[in-house]
N, CA, C and O atoms as CSV, one atom per row, in Angstrom:
chain,resi,resn,atom,element,x,y,z
A,1,GLU,N,N,20.036,28.428,8.978
A,1,GLU,CA,C,19.300,29.093,8.054
A,1,GLU,C,C,19.451,27.923,6.380
A,1,GLU,O,O,18.597,27.626,5.544
A,2,ALA,N,N,21.128,27.496,6.517
A,2,ALA,CA,C,21.550,26.639,5.185
A,2,ALA,C,C,20.465,25.510,5.454
A,2,ALA,O,O,19.601,25.209,4.631
A,3,THR,N,N,20.600,24.972,6.599
A,3,THR,CA,C,19.898,23.511,6.642
A,3,THR,C,C,18.553,23.535,6.163
A,3,THR,O,O,18.150,22.704,5.349
A,4,LEU,N,N,17.445,24.948,6.882
A,4,LEU,CA,C,16.377,25.270,6.617
A,4,LEU,C,C,16.035,25.147,5.529
A,4,LEU,O,O,15.089,24.448,5.164
A,5,SER,N,N,17.033,26.070,4.554
A,5,SER,CA,C,16.847,25.862,2.822
A,5,SER,C,C,16.874,25.106,2.169
A,5,SER,O,O,16.322,25.177,1.071
A,6,ALA,N,N,17.722,23.767,2.706
A,6,ALA,CA,C,18.165,23.176,2.019
A,6,ALA,C,C,16.789,22.268,1.951
A,6,ALA,O,O,16.441,21.931,0.819
A,7,LEU,N,N,15.916,21.812,3.146
A,7,LEU,CA,C,15.520,21.047,3.288
A,7,LEU,C,C,13.859,21.950,2.571
A,7,LEU,O,O,13.107,21.214,1.932
A,8,GLN,N,N,13.631,22.759,2.661
A,8,GLN,CA,C,12.552,23.784,1.842
A,8,GLN,C,C,13.246,22.954,0.047
A,8,GLN,O,O,12.633,22.179,-0.687
A,9,ARG,N,N,14.041,23.273,-0.055
A,9,ARG,CA,C,14.507,22.851,-1.530
A,9,ARG,C,C,13.890,21.274,-2.053
A,9,ARG,O,O,13.217,21.005,-3.048
A,10,PHE,N,N,14.340,20.504,-1.110
A,10,PHE,CA,C,13.587,19.159,-1.086
A,10,PHE,C,C,12.364,18.772,-0.912
A,10,PHE,O,O,12.120,17.568,-0.989
A,11,GLN,N,N,11.327,19.708,-0.640
A,11,GLN,CA,C,10.331,19.226,0.362
A,11,GLN,C,C,9.430,18.691,-0.206
A,11,GLN,O,O,8.499,18.356,0.527
A,12,ASN,N,N,9.339,18.483,-1.199
A,12,ASN,CA,C,8.790,17.299,-1.733
A,12,ASN,C,C,8.803,16.237,-1.845
A,12,ASN,O,O,7.898,15.575,-2.352
A,13,ARG,N,N,10.087,15.716,-1.287
A,13,ARG,CA,C,11.096,14.613,-1.447
A,13,ARG,C,C,11.079,14.003,0.197
A,13,ARG,O,O,10.845,14.620,1.236
A,14,ALA,N,N,11.447,12.437,-0.026
A,14,ALA,CA,C,11.546,12.293,1.553
A,14,ALA,C,C,13.093,12.277,1.440
A,14,ALA,O,O,13.835,11.996,0.498
A,15,VAL,N,N,13.359,12.714,2.852
A,15,VAL,CA,C,14.629,13.300,3.346
A,15,VAL,C,C,15.047,12.428,4.533
A,15,VAL,O,O,14.273,12.083,5.425
A,16,THR,N,N,16.354,12.100,4.460
A,16,THR,CA,C,17.109,11.554,5.675
A,16,THR,C,C,18.280,12.988,6.112
A,16,THR,O,O,19.260,13.467,5.542
A,17,LEU,N,N,17.646,13.262,7.239
A,17,LEU,CA,C,18.530,14.455,7.511
A,17,LEU,C,C,19.319,14.125,8.347
A,17,LEU,O,O,18.804,13.463,9.248
A,18,ILE,N,N,20.665,14.352,8.468
A,18,ILE,CA,C,21.936,14.069,9.838
A,18,ILE,C,C,22.489,15.892,9.868
A,18,ILE,O,O,23.066,16.747,9.197
A,19,VAL,N,N,21.835,15.659,11.125
A,19,VAL,CA,C,22.105,17.297,11.866
A,19,VAL,C,C,22.385,16.907,13.453
A,19,VAL,O,O,21.938,16.189,14.347
A,20,GLY,N,N,23.296,17.749,13.224
A,20,GLY,CA,C,24.210,18.467,14.891
A,20,GLY,C,C,25.336,18.758,14.772
A,20,GLY,O,O,25.646,19.375,13.753
A,21,GLY,N,N,26.259,18.463,15.654
A,21,GLY,CA,C,27.623,18.918,15.393
A,21,GLY,C,C,27.755,19.541,17.353
A,21,GLY,O,O,27.154,19.210,18.375
A,22,ASN,N,N,28.935,20.616,17.027
A,22,ASN,CA,C,29.064,21.368,18.325
A,22,ASN,C,C,28.234,21.822,18.574
A,22,ASN,O,O,27.553,22.141,17.600
A,23,ASP,N,N,27.600,22.230,20.087
A,23,ASP,CA,C,26.296,23.219,20.202
A,23,ASP,C,C,26.846,24.715,20.835
A,23,ASP,O,O,27.318,25.080,21.912
A,24,ARG,N,N,26.497,25.376,19.502
A,24,ARG,CA,C,26.893,27.242,19.442
A,24,ARG,C,C,25.848,27.969,20.531
A,24,ARG,O,O,25.968,29.165,20.795
A,25,GLY,N,N,24.881,27.189,21.097
A,25,GLY,CA,C,23.667,27.983,21.382
A,25,GLY,C,C,22.554,28.524,20.433
A,25,GLY,O,O,21.501,29.077,20.751
A,26,GLN,N,N,22.993,28.259,19.305
A,26,GLN,CA,C,21.752,29.167,18.284
A,26,GLN,C,C,20.723,28.739,18.481
A,26,GLN,O,O,20.578,27.694,19.115
A,27,ASP,N,N,19.518,29.574,17.889
A,27,ASP,CA,C,18.467,28.998,17.946
A,27,ASP,C,C,17.727,28.126,17.006
A,27,ASP,O,O,17.451,28.452,15.852
A,28,ILE,N,N,17.501,27.292,17.419
A,28,ILE,CA,C,16.972,25.799,16.269
A,28,ILE,C,C,15.719,25.183,16.424
A,28,ILE,O,O,15.288,24.039,16.278
A,29,SER,N,N,14.919,27.066,17.009
A,29,SER,CA,C,13.444,26.524,17.005
A,29,SER,C,C,12.790,26.463,15.608
A,29,SER,O,O,11.717,25.898,15.400
A,30,ARG,N,N,13.222,26.833,15.055
A,30,ARG,CA,C,12.551,26.991,13.388
A,30,ARG,C,C,13.061,25.709,13.047
A,30,ARG,O,O,12.187,24.979,12.579
A,31,LEU,N,N,14.328,25.133,13.139
A,31,LEU,CA,C,14.623,23.742,12.405
A,31,LEU,C,C,13.877,22.988,13.128
A,31,LEU,O,O,13.197,22.181,12.494
A,32,SER,N,N,13.745,22.982,14.617
A,32,SER,CA,C,12.968,21.904,15.521
A,32,SER,C,C,11.569,21.443,14.616
A,32,SER,O,O,11.048,20.348,14.405
A,33,ALA,N,N,11.173,23.117,14.113
A,33,ALA,CA,C,9.600,22.996,13.923
A,33,ALA,C,C,9.715,22.550,12.270
A,33,ALA,O,O,8.729,22.109,11.679
A,34,TRP,N,N,10.451,22.644,11.899
A,34,TRP,CA,C,10.153,22.251,10.364
A,34,TRP,C,C,10.364,20.647,10.296
A,34,TRP,O,O,9.890,19.978,9.378
A,35,ILE,N,N,11.166,20.063,11.418
A,35,ILE,CA,C,11.187,18.819,11.205
A,35,ILE,C,C,10.203,17.888,11.888
A,35,ILE,O,O,10.212,16.679,11.654
A,36,GLU,N,N,9.232,18.540,12.858
A,36,GLU,CA,C,8.167,18.044,13.672
A,36,GLU,C,C,6.985,17.822,13.011
A,36,GLU,O,O,6.132,16.966,13.247
A,37,ASP,N,N,7.020,19.050,11.780
A,37,ASP,CA,C,5.680,19.510,11.254
A,37,ASP,C,C,5.934,18.877,9.533
A,37,ASP,O,O,5.201,19.231,8.609
A,38,HIS,N,N,6.865,18.099,9.394
A,38,HIS,CA,C,7.609,17.675,7.658
A,38,HIS,C,C,7.073,15.858,8.040
A,38,HIS,O,O,7.361,15.944,9.234
A,39,ALA,N,N,6.790,15.074,7.967
A,39,ALA,CA,C,6.533,13.646,8.008
A,39,ALA,C,C,7.713,13.033,7.482
A,39,ALA,O,O,8.425,12.204,8.049
A,40,SER,N,N,7.870,13.601,6.165
A,40,SER,CA,C,8.670,13.599,5.109
A,40,SER,C,C,9.752,13.379,5.232
A,40,SER,O,O,10.349,12.717,4.383
A,41,VAL,N,N,10.677,14.117,6.908
A,41,VAL,CA,C,12.050,14.339,7.063
A,41,VAL,C,C,11.939,13.517,7.940
A,41,VAL,O,O,10.957,13.410,8.675
A,42,THR,N,N,13.348,12.554,7.983
A,42,THR,CA,C,13.439,11.695,8.966
A,42,THR,C,C,14.857,12.426,9.020
A,42,THR,O,O,15.559,12.698,8.046
A,43,ALA,N,N,15.234,12.785,10.857
A,43,ALA,CA,C,16.354,13.351,11.019
A,43,ALA,C,C,16.915,12.380,12.350
A,43,ALA,O,O,16.433,11.870,13.362
A,44,ILE,N,N,18.057,12.460,11.760
A,44,ILE,CA,C,19.417,11.683,12.528
A,44,ILE,C,C,20.255,12.685,13.321
A,44,ILE,O,O,21.027,13.377,12.658
A,45,GLY,N,N,20.210,12.887,14.829
A,45,GLY,CA,C,21.217,13.406,15.070
A,45,GLY,C,C,22.576,13.204,15.809
A,45,GLY,O,O,22.703,12.121,16.379
A,46,CYS,N,N,23.402,13.912,15.867
A,46,CYS,CA,C,24.952,13.689,16.014
A,46,CYS,C,C,25.504,14.586,16.941
A,46,CYS,O,O,24.864,15.636,16.979
A,47,GLY,N,N,26.480,14.545,17.713
A,47,GLY,CA,C,27.057,15.396,18.518
A,47,GLY,C,C,25.953,16.193,19.668
A,47,GLY,O,O,24.757,15.962,19.849
A,48,PRO,N,N,26.473,16.775,20.058
A,48,PRO,CA,C,26.290,18.252,21.206
A,48,PRO,C,C,25.048,18.408,20.832
A,48,PRO,O,O,24.106,17.749,21.273
A,49,ALA,N,N,24.963,19.472,19.824
A,49,ALA,CA,C,24.002,20.142,19.559
A,49,ALA,C,C,22.358,19.271,19.226
A,49,ALA,O,O,21.232,19.763,19.165
A,50,ALA,N,N,22.742,18.043,19.085
A,50,ALA,CA,C,21.304,16.979,18.536
A,50,ALA,C,C,20.464,17.230,19.804
A,50,ALA,O,O,19.237,17.146,19.751
A,51,SER,N,N,21.045,17.505,20.820
A,51,SER,CA,C,20.480,17.206,22.554
A,51,SER,C,C,19.489,18.172,22.283
A,51,SER,O,O,18.455,17.828,22.855
A,52,ARG,N,N,19.293,19.627,21.430
A,52,ARG,CA,C,18.343,20.439,21.655
A,52,ARG,C,C,17.590,20.152,20.596
A,52,ARG,O,O,16.473,20.659,20.697
A,53,ILE,N,N,17.794,19.411,19.409
A,53,ILE,CA,C,17.191,19.623,18.271
A,53,ILE,C,C,15.539,18.429,18.427
A,53,ILE,O,O,15.590,17.225,18.679
A,54,ALA,N,N,14.459,19.112,18.225
A,54,ALA,CA,C,13.333,18.493,18.777
A,54,ALA,C,C,12.675,17.530,17.169
A,54,ALA,O,O,12.671,17.984,16.025
A,55,GLY,N,N,12.300,16.467,17.513
A,55,GLY,CA,C,11.872,15.852,16.496
A,55,GLY,C,C,13.218,14.691,15.637
A,55,GLY,O,O,13.188,14.292,14.473
A,56,LEU,N,N,13.790,14.534,16.210
A,56,LEU,CA,C,15.074,13.333,15.877
A,56,LEU,C,C,14.497,12.031,16.287
A,56,LEU,O,O,14.164,11.727,17.432
A,57,ALA,N,N,14.405,11.202,15.086
A,57,ALA,CA,C,14.479,9.753,15.288
A,57,ALA,C,C,15.006,9.406,15.905
A,57,ALA,O,O,14.547,8.588,16.701
A,58,GLU,N,N,16.572,9.874,15.954
A,58,GLU,CA,C,17.587,8.920,16.720
A,58,GLU,C,C,18.699,9.695,16.329
A,58,GLU,O,O,19.046,10.328,15.332
A,59,THR,N,N,19.395,9.280,18.095
A,59,THR,CA,C,20.709,10.392,18.247
A,59,THR,C,C,22.166,9.600,17.870
A,59,THR,O,O,21.941,8.409,18.082
A,60,TYR,N,N,23.215,9.723,17.517
A,60,TYR,CA,C,24.281,9.056,17.723
A,60,TYR,C,C,25.350,9.671,18.276
A,60,TYR,O,O,25.251,10.872,18.022
A,61,ASP,N,N,26.743,9.346,19.175
A,61,ASP,CA,C,28.019,10.077,19.641
A,61,ASP,C,C,29.097,9.532,18.282
A,61,ASP,O,O,29.996,10.359,18.126
A,62,ASP,N,N,29.157,8.808,17.677
A,62,ASP,CA,C,29.745,8.442,16.691
A,62,ASP,C,C,29.218,8.467,15.026
A,62,ASP,O,O,28.558,7.590,14.468
A,63,PHE,N,N,29.737,9.775,14.421
A,63,PHE,CA,C,29.094,9.933,12.905
A,63,PHE,C,C,29.155,9.453,12.141
A,63,PHE,O,O,28.365,9.588,11.206
A,64,ALA,N,N,30.443,8.388,12.156
A,64,ALA,CA,C,30.249,7.163,10.953
A,64,ALA,C,C,29.084,6.928,11.132
A,64,ALA,O,O,28.337,7.422,10.288
A,65,ASP,N,N,28.348,6.008,12.389
A,65,ASP,CA,C,26.953,5.509,12.999
A,65,ASP,C,C,25.784,6.397,12.207
A,65,ASP,O,O,24.955,5.998,11.389
A,66,ALA,N,N,25.980,7.595,12.676
A,66,ALA,CA,C,24.765,8.006,12.083
A,66,ALA,C,C,24.745,8.396,10.965
A,66,ALA,O,O,23.763,9.078,10.670
A,67,VAL,N,N,25.704,8.161,9.968
A,67,VAL,CA,C,25.614,7.946,8.630
A,67,VAL,C,C,25.221,6.610,7.977
A,67,VAL,O,O,24.469,6.535,7.006
A,68,THR,N,N,25.779,5.593,8.575
A,68,THR,CA,C,25.406,4.787,8.371
A,68,THR,C,C,23.667,3.821,8.833
A,68,THR,O,O,23.133,2.850,8.298
A,69,ARG,N,N,23.358,4.468,9.733
A,69,ARG,CA,C,21.804,4.382,10.110
A,69,ARG,C,C,21.194,5.410,8.900
A,69,ARG,O,O,20.525,4.828,8.047
A,70,ALA,N,N,21.310,6.456,8.785
A,70,ALA,CA,C,20.944,7.162,8.164
A,70,ALA,C,C,20.596,6.513,6.236
A,70,ALA,O,O,19.525,6.466,5.631
A,71,GLU,N,N,22.002,6.116,5.776
A,71,GLU,CA,C,21.787,5.463,4.830
A,71,GLU,C,C,20.898,4.239,4.618
A,71,GLU,O,O,20.498,3.949,3.491
A,72,ALA,N,N,20.595,3.539,5.676
A,72,ALA,CA,C,19.656,2.523,5.814
A,72,ALA,C,C,18.092,2.895,6.127
A,72,ALA,O,O,17.034,2.307,5.903
A,73,VAL,N,N,18.338,3.803,6.580
A,73,VAL,CA,C,16.677,4.154,6.321
A,73,VAL,C,C,16.044,5.124,5.406
A,73,VAL,O,O,14.915,5.613,5.457
A,74,THR,N,N,17.212,5.341,4.369
A,74,THR,CA,C,17.031,6.548,3.215
A,74,THR,C,C,16.052,5.640,2.253
A,74,THR,O,O,16.592,4.764,1.578
A,75,GLU,N,N,14.668,5.818,2.171
A,75,GLU,CA,C,14.006,5.637,1.097
A,75,GLU,C,C,14.746,5.571,-0.820
A,75,GLU,O,O,15.503,6.424,-1.284
A,76,LYS,N,N,14.437,4.829,-1.270
A,76,LYS,CA,C,14.755,4.733,-2.599
A,76,LYS,C,C,14.559,5.697,-3.116
A,76,LYS,O,O,13.381,6.010,-2.946
A,77,GLY,N,N,15.329,6.721,-3.962
A,77,GLY,CA,C,14.423,7.818,-4.780
A,77,GLY,C,C,15.173,9.100,-3.449
A,77,GLY,O,O,15.730,10.168,-3.704
A,78,GLY,N,N,14.965,8.610,-2.368
A,78,GLY,CA,C,14.965,9.773,-1.407
A,78,GLY,C,C,16.227,10.714,-1.622
A,78,GLY,O,O,16.965,10.758,-2.606
A,79,VAL,N,N,16.280,11.389,-0.551
A,79,VAL,CA,C,17.488,12.304,-0.003
A,79,VAL,C,C,18.444,11.816,1.460
A,79,VAL,O,O,18.340,11.317,2.580
A,80,LEU,N,N,19.250,12.292,0.641
A,80,LEU,CA,C,20.448,11.964,2.130
A,80,LEU,C,C,20.808,13.234,2.152
A,80,LEU,O,O,21.346,13.703,1.149
A,81,LEU,N,N,20.587,14.021,3.269
A,81,LEU,CA,C,20.916,15.477,3.272
A,81,LEU,C,C,21.864,15.502,4.995
A,81,LEU,O,O,21.422,15.570,6.142
A,82,PHE,N,N,23.270,15.414,4.469
A,82,PHE,CA,C,24.441,15.949,5.302
A,82,PHE,C,C,24.272,17.309,5.678
A,82,PHE,O,O,25.098,18.061,5.161
A,83,SER,N,N,23.336,17.907,6.521
A,83,SER,CA,C,23.663,19.446,6.485
A,83,SER,C,C,23.610,19.959,8.208
A,83,SER,O,O,22.614,20.488,8.702
A,84,PRO,N,N,24.590,19.743,8.786
A,84,PRO,CA,C,24.853,19.693,10.574
A,84,PRO,C,C,24.271,20.954,11.103
A,84,PRO,O,O,24.019,20.867,12.305
A,85,SER,N,N,23.997,22.048,10.590
A,85,SER,CA,C,23.884,22.998,11.613
A,85,SER,C,C,24.325,23.756,12.480
A,85,SER,O,O,23.732,24.653,13.080
A,86,ALA,N,N,25.560,23.358,12.582
A,86,ALA,CA,C,26.467,23.296,13.934
A,86,ALA,C,C,28.248,23.059,13.443
A,86,ALA,O,O,28.575,22.251,12.573
A,87,PRO,N,N,29.051,23.770,14.056
A,87,PRO,CA,C,30.317,23.143,13.458
A,87,PRO,C,C,30.613,21.732,13.882
A,87,PRO,O,O,29.858,20.942,14.449
A,88,SER,N,N,32.122,21.534,13.418
A,88,SER,CA,C,32.316,19.820,13.843
A,88,SER,C,C,32.494,20.013,15.454
A,88,SER,O,O,32.608,21.039,16.124
A,89,SER,N,N,32.474,18.617,15.825
A,89,SER,CA,C,32.430,18.452,17.450
A,89,SER,C,C,33.866,17.029,17.166
A,89,SER,O,O,34.302,16.527,16.130
A,90,ALA,N,N,34.140,16.847,18.356
A,90,ALA,CA,C,35.326,15.840,18.385
A,90,ALA,C,C,34.630,14.439,18.020
A,90,ALA,O,O,33.633,13.878,18.474
A,91,PRO,N,N,35.586,14.087,16.984
A,91,PRO,CA,C,36.950,13.686,17.316
A,91,PRO,C,C,37.374,14.385,15.825
A,91,PRO,O,O,38.578,14.278,15.592
A,92,TYR,N,N,36.652,15.023,14.868
A,92,TYR,CA,C,36.814,16.287,14.031
A,92,TYR,C,C,36.916,17.183,14.042
A,92,TYR,O,O,35.954,17.901,14.316
A,93,LYS,N,N,38.317,17.773,13.711
A,93,LYS,CA,C,38.862,18.889,13.492
A,93,LYS,C,C,37.938,20.111,13.159
A,93,LYS,O,O,37.752,21.039,13.946
A,94,ASN,N,N,37.271,19.997,11.669
A,94,ASN,CA,C,36.912,20.781,11.269
A,94,ASN,C,C,35.926,20.302,10.003
A,94,ASN,O,O,36.188,19.300,9.337
A,95,TYR,N,N,35.077,20.919,9.824
A,95,TYR,CA,C,33.851,20.623,8.702
A,95,TYR,C,C,34.652,19.617,7.293
A,95,TYR,O,O,34.011,18.906,6.519
A,96,LYS,N,N,35.693,19.755,7.276
A,96,LYS,CA,C,36.593,18.764,6.102
A,96,LYS,C,C,36.640,17.566,6.711
A,96,LYS,O,O,35.790,16.706,6.480
A,97,GLU,N,N,37.538,17.405,7.468
A,97,GLU,CA,C,37.627,15.977,8.048
A,97,GLU,C,C,36.170,15.254,8.153
A,97,GLU,O,O,35.925,14.105,7.785
A,98,ARG,N,N,35.083,16.358,8.846
A,98,ARG,CA,C,33.737,15.586,9.190
A,98,ARG,C,C,33.170,15.066,7.600
A,98,ARG,O,O,32.869,13.880,7.468
A,99,SER,N,N,33.081,15.758,6.743
A,99,SER,CA,C,32.504,15.634,5.282
A,99,SER,C,C,33.169,14.681,4.774
A,99,SER,O,O,32.493,13.756,4.323
A,100,ALA,N,N,34.582,14.581,4.678
A,100,ALA,CA,C,35.209,13.825,4.100
A,100,ALA,C,C,34.930,12.127,4.744
A,100,ALA,O,O,35.561,11.208,4.220
A,101,VAL,N,N,33.927,11.829,5.920
A,101,VAL,CA,C,33.761,10.448,6.234
A,101,VAL,C,C,32.210,10.518,5.603
A,101,VAL,O,O,31.569,9.617,5.062
A,102,PHE,N,N,31.964,11.428,5.776
A,102,PHE,CA,C,30.099,11.430,4.825
A,102,PHE,C,C,30.413,11.214,3.334
A,102,PHE,O,O,29.772,10.435,2.629
A,103,ARG,N,N,31.592,12.066,2.845
A,103,ARG,CA,C,31.630,11.880,1.474
A,103,ARG,C,C,31.885,10.046,0.874
A,103,ARG,O,O,31.157,9.395,0.123
A,104,ARG,N,N,33.042,9.677,1.480
A,104,ARG,CA,C,33.650,7.817,1.743
A,104,ARG,C,C,32.729,7.238,1.909
A,104,ARG,O,O,32.695,6.310,1.100
A,105,LYS,N,N,31.344,7.257,2.960
A,105,LYS,CA,C,30.543,6.422,3.181
A,105,LYS,C,C,29.382,6.718,2.189
A,105,LYS,O,O,28.715,5.693,2.049
A,106,ALA,N,N,29.013,7.515,1.620
A,106,ALA,CA,C,28.542,7.854,0.230
A,106,ALA,C,C,28.726,7.070,-0.935
A,106,ALA,O,O,27.893,6.662,-1.745
A,107,GLY,N,N,30.364,6.882,-0.870
A,107,GLY,CA,C,30.832,6.126,-2.172
A,107,GLY,C,C,31.448,7.295,-2.922
A,107,GLY,O,O,32.260,7.137,-3.835
A,108,LEU,N,N,30.987,8.566,-2.457
A,108,LEU,CA,C,31.762,10.299,-3.169
A,108,LEU,C,C,33.164,10.156,-3.175
A,108,LEU,O,O,33.647,10.906,-4.023
A,109,ALA,N,N,33.950,9.548,-2.619
A,109,ALA,CA,C,35.383,9.776,-2.154
A,109,ALA,C,C,36.284,8.009,-2.007
A,109,ALA,O,O,35.953,6.891,-1.613
A,110,PRO,N,N,37.716,8.740,-2.671
A,110,PRO,CA,C,38.296,6.888,-2.108
A,110,PRO,C,C,37.756,7.017,-0.693
A,110,PRO,O,O,37.873,6.083,0.101
């Protein structure tokens, strides 16, 4: 629901979404449908949960690689959204470690 809410917030802009993480088996049908129905969303998957999300442009095993690719494909003026929809997967212990990688790569943290 949080990822869908974020996507709806930016529905009038081009969005590159990084999504995935550990697979808890939750229902991702609404998220998959949103991604497939909105051409303005480029979704990049990472982690085991990504294998169940429809409409992904690409998937990566390494989160840092996913962020690098997302940066490269995000349109000028577009939104790069990190909303994983699932808990962190190895090698990250938790969301704090994974989000720190995103913040560093996005130039938001040292």
